[in-house]
C-alpha positions as CSV (number, residue, x, y, z in Angstrom):
1,M,106.1,96.3,93.1
2,A,102.4,102.3,99.6
3,R,98.3,107.6,103.4
4,E,94.7,111.2,107.3
5,T,95.8,109.4,110.3
6,Q,93.2,106.9,111.6
7,S,92.7,104.7,114.5
8,E,93.5,101.1,114.0
9,G,90.8,98.4,114.3
10,R,89.8,97.6,117.8
11,A,90.7,94.0,117.3
12,E,94.1,94.8,115.9
13,G,94.7,97.1,118.9
14,R,93.9,94.3,121.3
15,T,96.3,91.9,119.5
16,H,98.9,94.6,119.2
17,D,98.7,95.1,123.0
18,R,99.1,91.3,123.6
19,I,102.1,91.2,121.2
20,D,103.6,94.2,122.9
21,D,103.3,92.4,126.3
22,R,105.7,89.8,124.9
23,T,108.0,92.1,122.8
24,N,108.1,95.6,124.2
25,G,108.8,94.8,127.8
26,R,112.5,94.9,127.2
27,A,113.9,96.6,130.3
28,G,116.0,94.2,132.3
29,N,115.0,91.2,130.1
30,S,116.3,92.2,126.7
31,P,119.0,90.0,125.1
32,L,120.7,93.3,124.3
33,D,120.0,96.3,126.4
34,A,121.3,99.4,124.5
35,S,121.5,101.5,127.6
36,S,123.6,99.2,129.8
37,G,125.5,97.5,127.0
38,A,124.7,94.1,128.3
39,L,125.3,91.5,125.5
40,D,123.6,88.1,125.3
41,E,124.9,84.9,123.8
42,R,122.1,85.2,121.2
43,Y,124.1,87.7,119.1
44,S,127.6,86.5,119.9
45,R,128.4,85.2,116.4
46,Q,127.2,88.4,114.8
47,I,129.2,90.5,117.3
48,L,132.3,88.6,116.3
49,F,131.8,89.8,112.7
50,R,134.2,92.8,112.4
51,G,131.8,94.9,110.5
52,I,129.3,94.9,113.4
53,G,131.0,94.3,116.7
54,A,129.5,95.2,120.1
55,E,129.0,98.8,119.3
56,G,127.3,98.0,116.0
57,Q,125.0,95.6,117.9
58,R,124.0,98.3,120.3
59,K,123.2,100.5,117.3
60,L,121.0,97.8,115.8
61,A,119.1,97.5,119.2
62,A,118.4,101.2,119.1
63,A,117.2,101.2,115.5
64,R,113.6,101.5,114.3
65,V,112.9,100.0,110.9
66,A,109.6,100.0,108.9
67,I,108.8,97.2,106.5
68,V,106.1,98.2,104.1
69,G,104.4,95.0,102.9
70,C,104.8,91.7,104.5
71,G,104.5,89.3,101.6
72,A,107.3,87.3,100.1
73,T,110.2,89.9,100.4
74,G,108.7,91.6,103.5
75,S,108.3,88.5,105.5
76,A,111.8,87.2,104.6
77,L,113.2,90.6,105.6
78,A,111.3,90.7,108.9
79,G,112.6,87.3,109.9
80,L,116.2,88.1,109.0
81,L,116.2,91.5,110.8
82,A,114.4,90.2,113.9
83,R,117.0,87.5,114.3
84,A,119.7,90.1,113.8
85,G,118.4,92.1,116.8
86,I,116.9,95.2,115.2
87,G,115.3,96.9,118.2
88,T,112.0,97.9,116.7
89,L,110.3,96.5,113.6
90,R,107.1,98.1,112.4
91,I,105.4,95.8,110.0
92,I,102.8,97.5,107.7
93,D,100.6,95.3,105.5
94,R,97.0,95.5,104.2
95,D,96.6,91.8,103.4
96,Y,95.8,88.4,104.9
97,V,97.5,85.0,104.6
98,E,96.3,82.6,101.9
99,P,97.5,79.1,101.0
100,S,99.2,80.3,97.8
101,N,101.4,82.5,100.0
102,L,103.1,79.6,101.8
103,Q,105.4,78.6,98.9
104,R,107.5,81.8,99.4
105,Q,106.3,83.8,102.4
106,S,108.5,82.4,105.1
107,L,106.9,83.6,108.3
108,F,103.5,82.0,107.7
109,D,102.1,78.5,108.2
110,E,99.0,76.6,107.3
111,Q,97.1,77.6,110.4
112,D,97.6,81.3,109.5
113,A,96.1,80.7,106.1
114,A,93.2,78.6,107.5
115,E,92.4,81.5,109.9
116,S,93.0,84.2,107.2
117,L,95.1,86.1,109.7
118,P,96.4,89.5,108.6
119,K,100.0,89.2,107.6
120,A,101.2,91.8,110.0
121,I,99.6,90.1,112.9
122,A,100.8,86.6,111.9
123,A,104.3,87.9,111.3
124,A,104.4,89.6,114.7
125,R,103.3,86.4,116.4
126,K,105.9,84.3,114.7
127,I,108.7,86.8,115.5
128,A,107.6,87.1,119.2
129,G,108.1,83.3,119.4
130,F,111.8,83.4,118.4
131,N,112.9,86.8,119.6
132,S,111.0,88.2,122.6
133,G,113.7,90.8,123.2
134,I,112.7,93.2,120.3
135,A,109.6,95.3,119.8
136,I,107.2,94.4,117.0
137,E,104.6,96.9,115.8
138,P,102.1,95.3,113.5
139,K,99.9,97.7,111.5
140,V,97.1,96.2,109.5
141,E,96.8,99.1,107.1
142,D,97.3,100.1,103.5
143,L,100.0,102.8,103.2
144,V,98.4,105.8,101.5
145,P,99.1,109.5,101.4
146,A,96.6,110.1,104.3
147,N,98.3,107.9,106.8
148,I,101.9,107.7,105.6
149,A,103.2,110.3,108.1
150,A,101.7,108.5,111.0
151,L,103.0,105.1,109.9
152,L,106.5,106.1,109.1
153,D,107.3,108.9,111.5
154,G,110.2,108.2,113.8
155,M,111.7,105.4,111.7
156,S,115.4,105.0,111.0
157,L,115.0,103.3,107.7
158,I,112.1,102.2,105.4
159,L,112.2,98.8,103.6
160,D,110.1,98.0,100.5
161,G,108.2,94.7,100.7
162,T,105.4,95.9,98.4
163,D,104.0,94.6,95.2
164,N,103.2,97.8,93.2
165,F,104.9,100.9,91.9
166,E,102.2,103.3,93.2
167,T,103.2,102.4,96.7
168,R,107.0,102.6,95.9
169,Y,106.7,106.0,94.4
170,L,104.7,107.1,97.5
171,I,107.5,105.8,99.8
172,N,110.1,107.5,97.6
173,D,108.2,110.9,97.8
174,Y,107.9,110.6,101.6
175,A,111.5,109.5,102.0
176,V,113.0,112.3,99.8
177,A,110.7,114.9,101.5
178,H,111.9,113.9,104.9
179,S,115.5,112.9,104.1
180,L,114.9,109.4,105.2
181,P,116.8,106.5,103.7
182,W,114.9,103.6,102.1
183,I,115.7,100.4,100.1
184,Y,113.7,99.4,97.1
185,S,113.4,95.6,96.6
186,A,111.4,93.5,94.2
187,A,111.2,89.9,92.9
188,V,109.1,88.3,90.2
189,G,109.6,85.0,88.3
190,S,113.4,84.3,88.8
191,Y,114.3,88.0,88.8
192,A,115.3,90.1,91.8
193,V,116.2,93.8,92.0
194,T,117.2,96.2,94.7
195,L,118.3,99.8,95.2
196,N,119.6,101.8,98.2
197,V,118.2,105.4,98.3
198,V,119.9,108.0,100.5
199,P,118.1,111.3,99.8
200,G,120.4,114.1,98.8
201,E,123.3,111.7,98.2
202,T,122.2,108.9,95.8
203,A,119.7,108.7,93.0
204,C,116.1,108.1,94.1
205,L,113.6,105.8,92.5
206,A,112.2,108.6,90.3
207,C,115.7,109.4,89.1
208,L,116.0,106.0,87.6
209,F,112.3,105.4,86.7
210,P,110.7,108.8,86.1
211,D,107.4,107.2,85.3
212,S,105.5,104.0,86.4
213,P,105.9,101.1,83.9
214,R,103.4,101.2,81.1
215,G,101.6,98.3,79.4
216,M,102.0,94.8,80.5
217,V,103.9,94.4,83.8
218,E,104.9,91.1,85.1
219,T,103.4,90.0,88.4
220,C,103.6,86.8,90.5
221,E,100.1,86.0,89.1
222,T,101.2,86.2,85.4
223,S,104.9,85.0,85.7
224,G,105.0,83.1,88.9
225,I,107.8,83.5,91.4
226,L,110.7,81.4,92.8
227,N,111.2,81.6,96.6
228,S,115.0,81.6,95.9
229,A,114.7,84.9,94.0
230,V,112.8,86.3,97.0
231,N,115.4,85.1,99.5
232,L,118.2,86.4,97.4
233,V,116.9,90.0,97.3
234,A,115.8,89.8,101.0
235,S,119.3,88.7,102.0
236,I,121.0,91.5,100.0
237,T,118.5,94.1,101.4
238,A,118.9,92.8,105.0
239,T,122.7,93.1,104.7
240,E,122.4,96.7,103.3
241,T,120.1,97.5,106.2
242,L,122.7,96.4,108.7
243,K,125.3,98.5,106.9
244,F,123.0,101.5,107.1
245,L,122.2,101.1,110.8
246,V,125.8,100.5,112.0
247,G,127.1,103.4,110.0
248,S,129.2,101.4,107.5
249,V,128.7,104.0,104.8
250,P,131.7,103.1,102.6
251,Q,130.4,99.6,102.2
252,L,126.9,100.6,101.0
253,R,126.2,99.7,97.4
254,S,125.5,102.6,95.1
255,T,123.9,100.8,92.2
256,L,120.6,99.4,91.0
257,L,121.4,95.7,91.2
258,S,119.5,93.0,89.3
259,F,120.0,89.3,89.2
260,D,118.2,86.4,87.5
261,V,118.7,83.3,89.6
262,W,117.5,81.0,86.7
263,T,119.6,82.4,83.9
264,N,122.5,83.7,86.1
265,E,122.3,87.1,84.2
266,H,123.0,90.1,86.4
267,A,123.5,93.8,85.9
268,E,124.3,96.9,87.9
269,I,123.4,100.5,87.0
270,S,125.1,103.4,88.7
271,A,122.8,105.2,91.2
272,A,125.6,107.1,93.0
273,K,124.3,110.6,92.2
274,P,120.8,112.2,91.8
275,R,119.7,112.8,88.3
276,P,119.6,116.6,87.5
277,G,116.0,117.7,87.0
278,C,114.5,114.7,88.8
279,R,110.8,115.4,89.7
280,A,111.2,114.2,93.3
281,C,114.7,114.9,94.6
282,G,115.5,117.7,92.1
283,E,112.3,119.7,91.7
284,R,110.7,118.4,95.0
285,D,107.4,117.9,93.3
286,F,105.8,115.1,95.4
287,I,102.8,114.2,93.3
288,H,102.4,110.8,94.9
289,L,102.6,112.2,98.4
290,A,99.8,114.6,97.3
291,G,97.7,111.6,96.2
292,E,97.4,112.8,92.6
293,G,95.7,110.3,90.3
294,R,96.1,107.4,92.7
295,P,94.0,104.5,91.4
296,H,92.3,101.5,93.0
297,I,95.0,98.8,93.3
298,T,94.6,95.4,91.8
299,M,96.3,93.1,94.2
300,C,99.3,91.0,93.2
301,G,98.7,87.3,92.8
302,R,95.0,87.2,92.6
303,N,92.0,88.6,90.7
304,S,90.8,91.3,93.1
305,V,90.3,95.0,93.7
306,Q,90.8,96.9,96.9
307,I,88.2,99.4,98.1
308,H,89.2,102.2,100.5
309,E,86.6,103.5,103.0
310,R,88.4,105.6,105.6
311,Q,87.0,106.6,109.0
312,R,84.3,104.0,108.8
313,P,84.6,101.4,111.6
314,I,82.8,98.2,111.0
315,D,81.0,96.2,113.7
316,F,81.7,92.6,112.5
317,A,78.9,91.1,114.6
318,E,76.3,93.4,113.0
319,M,77.8,93.0,109.6
320,D,77.6,89.2,110.0
321,R,73.9,89.4,110.8
322,R,73.3,91.6,107.8
323,L,75.2,89.5,105.3
324,R,74.3,86.0,106.4
325,P,71.0,85.9,104.3
326,H,73.0,86.7,101.2
327,G,75.9,84.2,101.4
328,V,78.4,82.5,103.6
329,V,80.0,84.6,106.3
330,R,82.8,84.0,108.9
331,H,84.9,86.4,110.9
332,N,87.5,86.6,113.6
333,D,88.9,89.6,115.5
334,F,90.7,90.9,112.4
335,I,88.7,90.3,109.3
336,L,85.3,89.3,108.0
337,K,85.0,87.1,104.9
338,F,81.8,87.0,102.9
339,W,81.2,84.7,99.9
340,H,78.5,85.5,97.3
341,D,79.3,83.4,94.3
342,P,81.4,84.2,92.3
343,Y,82.8,86.9,94.5
344,E,84.6,86.9,97.8
345,M,84.7,90.0,100.0
346,T,87.3,90.5,102.8
347,L,86.3,93.3,105.1
348,F,88.7,95.0,107.6
349,P,87.7,96.8,110.8
350,D,88.4,100.3,109.3
351,G,86.0,99.7,106.4
352,R,88.6,98.7,103.8
353,A,87.7,95.7,101.6
354,I,89.3,93.4,99.1
355,I,86.8,92.2,96.5
356,K,88.0,89.0,94.9
357,G,86.7,87.6,91.6
358,T,86.9,90.8,89.5
359,T,89.4,93.4,88.3
360,D,86.5,95.8,87.4
361,T,86.6,98.6,89.9
362,A,83.1,99.6,89.0
363,M,81.8,96.1,89.8
364,A,83.8,96.1,93.0
365,R,82.4,99.4,94.1
366,S,78.9,98.2,93.3
367,L,79.3,95.1,95.4
368,Y,80.7,97.1,98.3
369,A,77.8,99.6,98.1
370,R,75.2,96.8,97.9
371,Y,76.5,94.8,100.9
372,V,78.4,97.2,103.1
373,G,76.9,100.6,102.1
374,S,78.1,103.7,100.2
């Protein structure tokens, strides 16, 4: 409600290195060393829980989990799982922090919004401040068919923190193709929904929803969102994640679960078995992984279009010089922002841009070509 492997932006790489200095140097200092079995007081109350115990905690420390999207659900998941001691969290997000995020996106603060920090970087910094014993891998990228293998390779589990079905179908294709479990999660308004997908055993996303929703689709921009709905679905998803990782298979939920925190309505639909003839897990026709018909994506929560320009590194200092005669420009190590009324352009080191002020992809492309180049 995510694709050709590429190098990350130079600035992101420098920050990633700095974060890794704090989070990846775990040997001898980790609150939980999976190789020696040394346990720290940090996880003592979780270890006392019969479903996890000391052995389960060691499994959590050895796990590698990818969170795709670090908005409302993704940031809540990242915080919960980091505190639970998941050994490696790879946080993949294409966006930056804005003031409107702070009502529901729990890892960010006003300074992050003032600096327009990429969400993956801001999340990694916050997590490093409360759990320096785990590894955080921030990736300021948009998950697309060209880079999905590089971003998700080696993960134990994929978690959905995205805001669009194009990305979710892509994750589903990749997960089914590689027999990798993932959890679908979404929240909008007061409504929350989640589904565990174990390829080959349970139904996949395409089993239940063969096609992307048509017509008007609710978003946080049109329907708003309650942070309580976000935290509900994140808590359920985080718990299912712990079950996956410690091997508590009988306790895994096998339904599509939905709950409206405002009306108290809830429902479950069985997802215990794959649907015969399913395009993805039955016929293994991975159209989203192949990139067929993938559109430009209008971002959730604001009037904007994303423009992809791969393999096109941007020199922010040079771009600042070029754009300054045409409007207001500011940049940090991670993004460059350019205001040319009524539009706002956010440019990333790899050439990707978010054009705010329009949902017209032709207009967005025209602005990009005029100011950045075609």
